[in-house]
PDB file as gemmi writes it, atoms N, CA and C in Angstrom:
CRYST1    1.000    1.000    1.000  90.00  90.00  90.00 P 1                      
ATOM      1  N   VAL A   1     -14.387 -23.459  -6.830  1.00  0.00           N  
ATOM      2  CA  VAL A   1     -15.210 -22.296  -7.049  1.00  0.00           C  
ATOM      3  C   VAL A   1     -15.176 -22.127  -8.628  1.00  0.00           C  
ATOM      4  N   PHE A   2     -16.497 -22.215  -9.198  1.00  0.00           N  
ATOM      5  CA  PHE A   2     -16.665 -21.796 -10.567  1.00  0.00           C  
ATOM      6  C   PHE A   2     -17.213 -20.389 -10.704  1.00  0.00           C  
ATOM      7  N   VAL A   3     -16.475 -19.512 -11.405  1.00  0.00           N  
ATOM      8  CA  VAL A   3     -16.998 -18.227 -11.629  1.00  0.00           C  
ATOM      9  C   VAL A   3     -17.794 -18.191 -12.920  1.00  0.00           C  
ATOM     10  N   THR A   4     -19.079 -17.910 -12.809  1.00  0.00           N  
ATOM     11  CA  THR A   4     -20.092 -18.129 -13.856  1.00  0.00           C  
ATOM     12  C   THR A   4     -20.258 -19.598 -14.200  1.00  0.00           C  
ATOM     13  N   PRO A   5     -21.467 -19.985 -14.263  1.00  0.00           N  
ATOM     14  CA  PRO A   5     -21.697 -21.519 -14.400  1.00  0.00           C  
ATOM     15  C   PRO A   5     -21.860 -21.900 -15.803  1.00  0.00           C  
ATOM     16  N   GLY A   6     -21.993 -20.980 -16.786  1.00  0.00           N  
ATOM     17  CA  GLY A   6     -22.271 -21.359 -18.198  1.00  0.00           C  
ATOM     18  C   GLY A   6     -23.749 -21.501 -18.418  1.00  0.00           C  
ATOM     19  N   TYR A   7     -24.079 -22.131 -19.451  1.00  0.00           N  
ATOM     20  CA  TYR A   7     -25.467 -22.447 -19.777  1.00  0.00           C  
ATOM     21  C   TYR A   7     -26.069 -23.414 -18.756  1.00  0.00           C  
ATOM     22  N   ALA A   8     -27.392 -23.503 -18.671  1.00  0.00           N  
ATOM     23  CA  ALA A   8     -28.083 -24.449 -17.798  1.00  0.00           C  
ATOM     24  C   ALA A   8     -27.860 -25.994 -18.243  1.00  0.00           C  
ATOM     25  N   SER A   9     -27.454 -26.083 -19.565  1.00  0.00           N  
ATOM     26  CA  SER A   9     -27.197 -27.487 -20.075  1.00  0.00           C  
ATOM     27  C   SER A   9     -25.869 -27.890 -19.364  1.00  0.00           C  
ATOM     28  N   LYS A  10     -25.099 -27.130 -18.737  1.00  0.00           N  
ATOM     29  CA  LYS A  10     -23.889 -27.614 -17.984  1.00  0.00           C  
ATOM     30  C   LYS A  10     -24.148 -28.067 -16.624  1.00  0.00           C  
ATOM     31  N   ARG A  11     -25.404 -28.160 -16.270  1.00  0.00           N  
ATOM     32  CA  ARG A  11     -25.938 -28.624 -14.996  1.00  0.00           C  
ATOM     33  C   ARG A  11     -25.218 -30.004 -14.593  1.00  0.00           C  
ATOM     34  N   PHE A  12     -25.164 -30.812 -15.563  1.00  0.00           N  
ATOM     35  CA  PHE A  12     -24.514 -32.138 -15.306  1.00  0.00           C  
ATOM     36  C   PHE A  12     -23.142 -32.136 -14.715  1.00  0.00           C  
ATOM     37  N   ILE A  13     -22.345 -31.104 -15.054  1.00  0.00           N  
ATOM     38  CA  ILE A  13     -21.099 -30.991 -14.418  1.00  0.00           C  
ATOM     39  C   ILE A  13     -21.114 -30.743 -12.991  1.00  0.00           C  
ATOM     40  N   TYR A  14     -21.916 -29.900 -12.575  1.00  0.00           N  
ATOM     41  CA  TYR A  14     -22.074 -29.651 -11.116  1.00  0.00           C  
ATOM     42  C   TYR A  14     -22.724 -30.912 -10.312  1.00  0.00           C  
ATOM     43  N   GLU A  15     -23.606 -31.535 -10.891  1.00  0.00           N  
ATOM     44  CA  GLU A  15     -24.202 -32.748 -10.494  1.00  0.00           C  
ATOM     45  C   GLU A  15     -23.111 -33.864 -10.248  1.00  0.00           C  
ATOM     46  N   ARG A  16     -22.338 -34.001 -11.323  1.00  0.00           N  
ATOM     47  CA  ARG A  16     -21.261 -35.010 -11.243  1.00  0.00           C  
ATOM     48  C   ARG A  16     -20.128 -34.631 -10.105  1.00  0.00           C  
ATOM     49  N   ALA A  17     -19.838 -33.375 -10.066  1.00  0.00           N  
ATOM     50  CA  ALA A  17     -18.880 -33.025  -9.095  1.00  0.00           C  
ATOM     51  C   ALA A  17     -19.467 -33.194  -7.683  1.00  0.00           C  
ATOM     52  N   ALA A  18     -20.654 -32.953  -7.388  1.00  0.00           N  
ATOM     53  CA  ALA A  18     -21.428 -33.248  -6.147  1.00  0.00           C  
ATOM     54  C   ALA A  18     -21.326 -34.798  -5.850  1.00  0.00           C  
ATOM     55  N   ALA A  19     -21.607 -35.578  -6.867  1.00  0.00           N  
ATOM     56  CA  ALA A  19     -21.621 -36.939  -6.682  1.00  0.00           C  
ATOM     57  C   ALA A  19     -20.177 -37.465  -6.377  1.00  0.00           C  
ATOM     58  N   LEU A  20     -19.153 -36.782  -6.796  1.00  0.00           N  
ATOM     59  CA  LEU A  20     -17.798 -37.165  -6.446  1.00  0.00           C  
ATOM     60  C   LEU A  20     -17.256 -36.579  -5.066  1.00  0.00           C  
ATOM     61  N   GLY A  21     -18.181 -35.768  -4.420  1.00  0.00           N  
ATOM     62  CA  GLY A  21     -17.925 -35.278  -3.144  1.00  0.00           C  
ATOM     63  C   GLY A  21     -17.228 -33.911  -3.244  1.00  0.00           C  
ATOM     64  N   VAL A  22     -17.233 -33.196  -4.353  1.00  0.00           N  
ATOM     65  CA  VAL A  22     -16.818 -31.910  -4.396  1.00  0.00           C  
ATOM     66  C   VAL A  22     -17.720 -30.925  -3.847  1.00  0.00           C  
ATOM     67  N   ARG A  23     -17.209 -29.984  -2.937  1.00  0.00           N  
ATOM     68  CA  ARG A  23     -18.068 -28.949  -2.429  1.00  0.00           C  
ATOM     69  C   ARG A  23     -17.925 -27.740  -3.346  1.00  0.00           C  
ATOM     70  N   ALA A  24     -18.794 -27.708  -4.287  1.00  0.00           N  
ATOM     71  CA  ALA A  24     -18.611 -26.660  -5.376  1.00  0.00           C  
ATOM     72  C   ALA A  24     -19.312 -25.462  -4.864  1.00  0.00           C  
ATOM     73  N   VAL A  25     -18.756 -24.306  -5.301  1.00  0.00           N  
ATOM     74  CA  VAL A  25     -19.298 -22.972  -5.153  1.00  0.00           C  
ATOM     75  C   VAL A  25     -19.501 -22.334  -6.573  1.00  0.00           C  
ATOM     76  N   VAL A  26     -20.487 -21.593  -6.785  1.00  0.00           N  
ATOM     77  CA  VAL A  26     -20.701 -20.955  -8.030  1.00  0.00           C  
ATOM     78  C   VAL A  26     -20.907 -19.482  -7.676  1.00  0.00           C  
ATOM     79  N   VAL A  27     -20.054 -18.617  -8.358  1.00  0.00           N  
ATOM     80  CA  VAL A  27     -20.271 -17.149  -8.400  1.00  0.00           C  
ATOM     81  C   VAL A  27     -20.915 -16.711  -9.667  1.00  0.00           C  
ATOM     82  N   ASP A  28     -22.038 -16.020  -9.537  1.00  0.00           N  
ATOM     83  CA  ASP A  28     -22.662 -15.468 -10.719  1.00  0.00           C  
ATOM     84  C   ASP A  28     -23.666 -14.362 -10.347  1.00  0.00           C  
ATOM     85  N   SER A  29     -24.357 -13.758 -11.243  1.00  0.00           N  
ATOM     86  CA  SER A  29     -25.389 -12.776 -10.903  1.00  0.00           C  
ATOM     87  C   SER A  29     -26.424 -13.451  -9.964  1.00  0.00           C  
ATOM     88  N   PRO A  30     -26.972 -12.606  -9.212  1.00  0.00           N  
ATOM     89  CA  PRO A  30     -27.976 -13.050  -8.247  1.00  0.00           C  
ATOM     90  C   PRO A  30     -29.156 -13.745  -8.982  1.00  0.00           C  
ATOM     91  N   ASP A  31     -29.545 -13.540 -10.056  1.00  0.00           N  
ATOM     92  CA  ASP A  31     -30.612 -14.207 -10.834  1.00  0.00           C  
ATOM     93  C   ASP A  31     -30.194 -15.295 -11.653  1.00  0.00           C  
ATOM     94  N   SER A  32     -29.124 -15.846 -11.517  1.00  0.00           N  
ATOM     95  CA  SER A  32     -28.575 -17.085 -12.263  1.00  0.00           C  
ATOM     96  C   SER A  32     -29.441 -18.197 -12.105  1.00  0.00           C  
ATOM     97  N   TRP A  33     -29.482 -19.025 -13.190  1.00  0.00           N  
ATOM     98  CA  TRP A  33     -30.212 -20.278 -13.062  1.00  0.00           C  
ATOM     99  C   TRP A  33     -29.593 -21.305 -11.989  1.00  0.00           C  
ATOM    100  N   ALA A  34     -28.235 -21.053 -11.778  1.00  0.00           N  
ATOM    101  CA  ALA A  34     -27.472 -21.930 -10.927  1.00  0.00           C  
ATOM    102  C   ALA A  34     -27.811 -21.696  -9.394  1.00  0.00           C  
ATOM    103  N   ARG A  35     -28.466 -20.663  -9.124  1.00  0.00           N  
ATOM    104  CA  ARG A  35     -28.799 -20.316  -7.646  1.00  0.00           C  
ATOM    105  C   ARG A  35     -29.673 -21.544  -7.101  1.00  0.00           C  
ATOM    106  N   ALA A  36     -30.584 -22.148  -7.869  1.00  0.00           N  
ATOM    107  CA  ALA A  36     -31.358 -23.115  -7.323  1.00  0.00           C  
ATOM    108  C   ALA A  36     -30.542 -24.446  -7.017  1.00  0.00           C  
ATOM    109  N   LEU A  37     -29.301 -24.594  -7.521  1.00  0.00           N  
ATOM    110  CA  LEU A  37     -28.502 -25.817  -7.370  1.00  0.00           C  
ATOM    111  C   LEU A  37     -28.147 -25.847  -5.842  1.00  0.00           C  
ATOM    112  N   GLU A  38     -28.051 -24.659  -5.195  1.00  0.00           N  
ATOM    113  CA  GLU A  38     -27.596 -24.642  -3.740  1.00  0.00           C  
ATOM    114  C   GLU A  38     -28.817 -25.288  -2.979  1.00  0.00           C  
ATOM    115  N   ALA A  39     -29.972 -24.879  -3.288  1.00  0.00           N  
ATOM    116  CA  ALA A  39     -31.183 -25.383  -2.499  1.00  0.00           C  
ATOM    117  C   ALA A  39     -31.362 -26.882  -2.693  1.00  0.00           C  
ATOM    118  N   GLU A  40     -30.957 -27.350  -3.961  1.00  0.00           N  
ATOM    119  CA  GLU A  40     -31.124 -28.805  -4.335  1.00  0.00           C  
ATOM    120  C   GLU A  40     -29.942 -29.652  -3.750  1.00  0.00           C  
ATOM    121  N   GLY A  41     -29.027 -28.953  -3.101  1.00  0.00           N  
ATOM    122  CA  GLY A  41     -27.844 -29.710  -2.529  1.00  0.00           C  
ATOM    123  C   GLY A  41     -26.755 -30.070  -3.486  1.00  0.00           C  
ATOM    124  N   VAL A  42     -26.928 -29.561  -4.831  1.00  0.00           N  
ATOM    125  CA  VAL A  42     -25.854 -29.824  -5.760  1.00  0.00           C  
ATOM    126  C   VAL A  42     -24.658 -28.925  -5.418  1.00  0.00           C  
ATOM    127  N   LEU A  43     -24.869 -27.634  -5.085  1.00  0.00           N  
ATOM    128  CA  LEU A  43     -23.723 -26.761  -4.655  1.00  0.00           C  
ATOM    129  C   LEU A  43     -23.618 -26.683  -3.207  1.00  0.00           C  
ATOM    130  N   ALA A  44     -22.397 -26.428  -2.718  1.00  0.00           N  
ATOM    131  CA  ALA A  44     -22.257 -26.141  -1.334  1.00  0.00           C  
ATOM    132  C   ALA A  44     -22.748 -24.656  -1.111  1.00  0.00           C  
ATOM    133  N   LYS A  45     -22.523 -23.845  -2.035  1.00  0.00           N  
ATOM    134  CA  LYS A  45     -22.888 -22.459  -1.889  1.00  0.00           C  
ATOM    135  C   LYS A  45     -23.058 -21.819  -3.294  1.00  0.00           C  
ATOM    136  N   PHE A  46     -23.931 -20.866  -3.321  1.00  0.00           N  
ATOM    137  CA  PHE A  46     -24.132 -20.017  -4.532  1.00  0.00           C  
ATOM    138  C   PHE A  46     -23.773 -18.653  -3.963  1.00  0.00           C  
ATOM    139  N   VAL A  47     -23.012 -17.843  -4.708  1.00  0.00           N  
ATOM    140  CA  VAL A  47     -22.675 -16.466  -4.302  1.00  0.00           C  
ATOM    141  C   VAL A  47     -23.082 -15.550  -5.456  1.00  0.00           C  
ATOM    142  N   GLY A  48     -24.020 -14.709  -5.031  1.00  0.00           N  
ATOM    143  CA  GLY A  48     -24.574 -13.795  -6.123  1.00  0.00           C  
ATOM    144  C   GLY A  48     -23.793 -12.499  -6.011  1.00  0.00           C  
ATOM    145  N   VAL A  49     -23.263 -12.029  -7.154  1.00  0.00           N  
ATOM    146  CA  VAL A  49     -22.578 -10.698  -7.184  1.00  0.00           C  
ATOM    147  C   VAL A  49     -23.060 -10.042  -8.441  1.00  0.00           C  
ATOM    148  N   ASN A  50     -22.936  -8.597  -8.444  1.00  0.00           N  
ATOM    149  CA  ASN A  50     -23.378  -7.827  -9.592  1.00  0.00           C  
ATOM    150  C   ASN A  50     -22.290  -7.982 -10.592  1.00  0.00           C  
ATOM    151  N   MET A  51     -22.504  -8.800 -11.633  1.00  0.00           N  
ATOM    152  CA  MET A  51     -21.596  -9.036 -12.699  1.00  0.00           C  
ATOM    153  C   MET A  51     -21.551  -7.783 -13.741  1.00  0.00           C  
ATOM    154  N   ASP A  52     -22.364  -6.923 -13.508  1.00  0.00           N  
ATOM    155  CA  ASP A  52     -22.408  -5.695 -14.511  1.00  0.00           C  
ATOM    156  C   ASP A  52     -21.491  -4.608 -14.123  1.00  0.00           C  
ATOM    157  N   GLN A  53     -20.772  -4.702 -12.980  1.00  0.00           N  
ATOM    158  CA  GLN A  53     -19.955  -3.596 -12.560  1.00  0.00           C  
ATOM    159  C   GLN A  53     -18.601  -3.576 -13.231  1.00  0.00           C  
ATOM    160  N   ALA A  54     -17.822  -2.569 -12.997  1.00  0.00           N  
ATOM    161  CA  ALA A  54     -16.498  -2.419 -13.555  1.00  0.00           C  
ATOM    162  C   ALA A  54     -15.636  -3.602 -13.278  1.00  0.00           C  
ATOM    163  N   GLU A  55     -14.718  -4.003 -13.972  1.00  0.00           N  
ATOM    164  CA  GLU A  55     -13.868  -5.152 -13.719  1.00  0.00           C  
ATOM    165  C   GLU A  55     -13.137  -5.189 -12.424  1.00  0.00           C  
ATOM    166  N   ASP A  56     -12.537  -3.961 -12.137  1.00  0.00           N  
ATOM    167  CA  ASP A  56     -11.880  -3.932 -10.872  1.00  0.00           C  
ATOM    168  C   ASP A  56     -12.686  -4.057  -9.679  1.00  0.00           C  
ATOM    169  N   GLU A  57     -13.970  -3.617  -9.754  1.00  0.00           N  
ATOM    170  CA  GLU A  57     -14.886  -3.632  -8.617  1.00  0.00           C  
ATOM    171  C   GLU A  57     -15.460  -5.026  -8.545  1.00  0.00           C  
ATOM    172  N   LEU A  58     -15.725  -5.633  -9.675  1.00  0.00           N  
ATOM    173  CA  LEU A  58     -16.074  -7.132  -9.750  1.00  0.00           C  
ATOM    174  C   LEU A  58     -15.082  -7.925  -9.075  1.00  0.00           C  
ATOM    175  N   PHE A  59     -13.675  -7.787  -9.477  1.00  0.00           N  
ATOM    176  CA  PHE A  59     -12.694  -8.643  -8.902  1.00  0.00           C  
ATOM    177  C   PHE A  59     -12.642  -8.359  -7.319  1.00  0.00           C  
ATOM    178  N   ASP A  60     -12.740  -7.156  -6.946  1.00  0.00           N  
ATOM    179  CA  ASP A  60     -12.752  -6.921  -5.472  1.00  0.00           C  
ATOM    180  C   ASP A  60     -13.932  -7.500  -4.699  1.00  0.00           C  
ATOM    181  N   ASP A  61     -15.191  -7.473  -5.349  1.00  0.00           N  
ATOM    182  CA  ASP A  61     -16.294  -8.142  -4.736  1.00  0.00           C  
ATOM    183  C   ASP A  61     -16.131  -9.692  -4.669  1.00  0.00           C  
ATOM    184  N   ILE A  62     -15.664 -10.288  -5.819  1.00  0.00           N  
ATOM    185  CA  ILE A  62     -15.598 -11.747  -5.699  1.00  0.00           C  
ATOM    186  C   ILE A  62     -14.384 -12.066  -4.868  1.00  0.00           C  
ATOM    187  N   SER A  63     -13.340 -11.454  -4.825  1.00  0.00           N  
ATOM    188  CA  SER A  63     -12.251 -11.767  -3.891  1.00  0.00           C  
ATOM    189  C   SER A  63     -12.732 -11.662  -2.467  1.00  0.00           C  
ATOM    190  N   SER A  64     -13.477 -10.563  -2.058  1.00  0.00           N  
ATOM    191  CA  SER A  64     -14.027 -10.491  -0.743  1.00  0.00           C  
ATOM    192  C   SER A  64     -14.862 -11.670  -0.454  1.00  0.00           C  
ATOM    193  N   GLU A  65     -15.780 -12.139  -1.400  1.00  0.00           N  
ATOM    194  CA  GLU A  65     -16.735 -13.233  -1.183  1.00  0.00           C  
ATOM    195  C   GLU A  65     -15.961 -14.516  -0.910  1.00  0.00           C  
ATOM    196  N   LEU A  66     -14.962 -14.772  -1.549  1.00  0.00           N  
ATOM    197  CA  LEU A  66     -14.094 -15.994  -1.682  1.00  0.00           C  
ATOM    198  C   LEU A  66     -13.373 -16.041  -0.261  1.00  0.00           C  
ATOM    199  N   ARG A  67     -12.828 -14.885   0.225  1.00  0.00           N  
ATOM    200  CA  ARG A  67     -12.141 -14.855   1.551  1.00  0.00           C  
ATOM    201  C   ARG A  67     -13.143 -15.196   2.540  1.00  0.00           C  
ATOM    202  N   ALA A  68     -14.470 -14.745   2.490  1.00  0.00           N  
ATOM    203  CA  ALA A  68     -15.458 -14.932   3.422  1.00  0.00           C  
ATOM    204  C   ALA A  68     -15.862 -16.505   3.565  1.00  0.00           C  
ATOM    205  N   LEU A  69     -15.669 -17.132   2.405  1.00  0.00           N  
ATOM    206  CA  LEU A  69     -16.043 -18.574   2.441  1.00  0.00           C  
ATOM    207  C   LEU A  69     -15.159 -19.411   3.476  1.00  0.00           C  
ATOM    208  N   ALA A  70     -14.005 -18.925   3.710  1.00  0.00           N  
ATOM    209  CA  ALA A  70     -13.185 -19.593   4.779  1.00  0.00           C  
ATOM    210  C   ALA A  70     -13.824 -19.587   6.134  1.00  0.00           C  
ATOM    211  N   LEU A  71     -14.612 -18.679   6.371  1.00  0.00           N  
ATOM    212  CA  LEU A  71     -15.283 -18.586   7.718  1.00  0.00           C  
ATOM    213  C   LEU A  71     -16.615 -19.377   7.739  1.00  0.00           C  
ATOM    214  N   ASP A  72     -16.963 -19.862   6.554  1.00  0.00           N  
ATOM    215  CA  ASP A  72     -18.236 -20.670   6.383  1.00  0.00           C  
ATOM    216  C   ASP A  72     -17.987 -22.063   6.810  1.00  0.00           C  
ATOM    217  N   GLU A  73     -18.610 -22.626   7.712  1.00  0.00           N  
ATOM    218  CA  GLU A  73     -18.324 -23.915   8.155  1.00  0.00           C  
ATOM    219  C   GLU A  73     -18.755 -25.087   7.176  1.00  0.00           C  
ATOM    220  N   ASP A  74     -19.722 -24.685   6.330  1.00  0.00           N  
ATOM    221  CA  ASP A  74     -20.183 -25.681   5.333  1.00  0.00           C  
ATOM    222  C   ASP A  74     -19.314 -25.666   4.180  1.00  0.00           C  
ATOM    223  N   VAL A  75     -18.523 -24.710   3.835  1.00  0.00           N  
ATOM    224  CA  VAL A  75     -17.658 -24.560   2.645  1.00  0.00           C  
ATOM    225  C   VAL A  75     -16.119 -24.660   3.080  1.00  0.00           C  
ATOM    226  N   GLY A  76     -15.719 -23.690   3.786  1.00  0.00           N  
ATOM    227  CA  GLY A  76     -14.284 -23.623   4.176  1.00  0.00           C  
ATOM    228  C   GLY A  76     -13.465 -22.923   3.170  1.00  0.00           C  
ATOM    229  N   ALA A  77     -12.104 -22.918   3.355  1.00  0.00           N  
ATOM    230  CA  ALA A  77     -11.207 -22.177   2.398  1.00  0.00           C  
ATOM    231  C   ALA A  77     -11.273 -22.801   0.994  1.00  0.00           C  
ATOM    232  N   VAL A  78     -11.104 -21.844   0.096  1.00  0.00           N  
ATOM    233  CA  VAL A  78     -11.209 -22.182  -1.369  1.00  0.00           C  
ATOM    234  C   VAL A  78      -9.923 -22.897  -1.754  1.00  0.00           C  
ATOM    235  N   ASP A  79     -10.062 -24.010  -2.424  1.00  0.00           N  
ATOM    236  CA  ASP A  79      -8.891 -24.793  -2.927  1.00  0.00           C  
ATOM    237  C   ASP A  79      -8.505 -24.402  -4.391  1.00  0.00           C  
ATOM    238  N   GLY A  80      -9.457 -23.828  -5.182  1.00  0.00           N  
ATOM    239  CA  GLY A  80      -9.258 -23.538  -6.600  1.00  0.00           C  
ATOM    240  C   GLY A  80     -10.345 -22.770  -7.193  1.00  0.00           C  
ATOM    241  N   VAL A  81     -10.027 -22.022  -8.280  1.00  0.00           N  
ATOM    242  CA  VAL A  81     -11.049 -21.172  -8.871  1.00  0.00           C  
ATOM    243  C   VAL A  81     -10.919 -21.502 -10.430  1.00  0.00           C  
ATOM    244  N   CYS A  82     -12.053 -21.648 -11.018  1.00  0.00           N  
ATOM    245  CA  CYS A  82     -12.033 -21.768 -12.529  1.00  0.00           C  
ATOM    246  C   CYS A  82     -13.183 -20.943 -13.112  1.00  0.00           C  
TER     247      CYS A  82                                                      
END                                                                             
């Protein structure tokens, strides 16, 4: 899981991860440039969250979304977060 994808120039990182068989998930604001990577098959999943909320609320929302990934047959349990 990547929390915020960085600039669009970092796209090559996600493409390389996909080529290596990594089922990457990106968490960012719903209007992120990285959202399209899911439709393109580069990401296993894109998770849109309100990144403008208070830190504790943001942490709770992201934590909840990550726990839910374990129930997603296409993604499964999270192995790591960066």
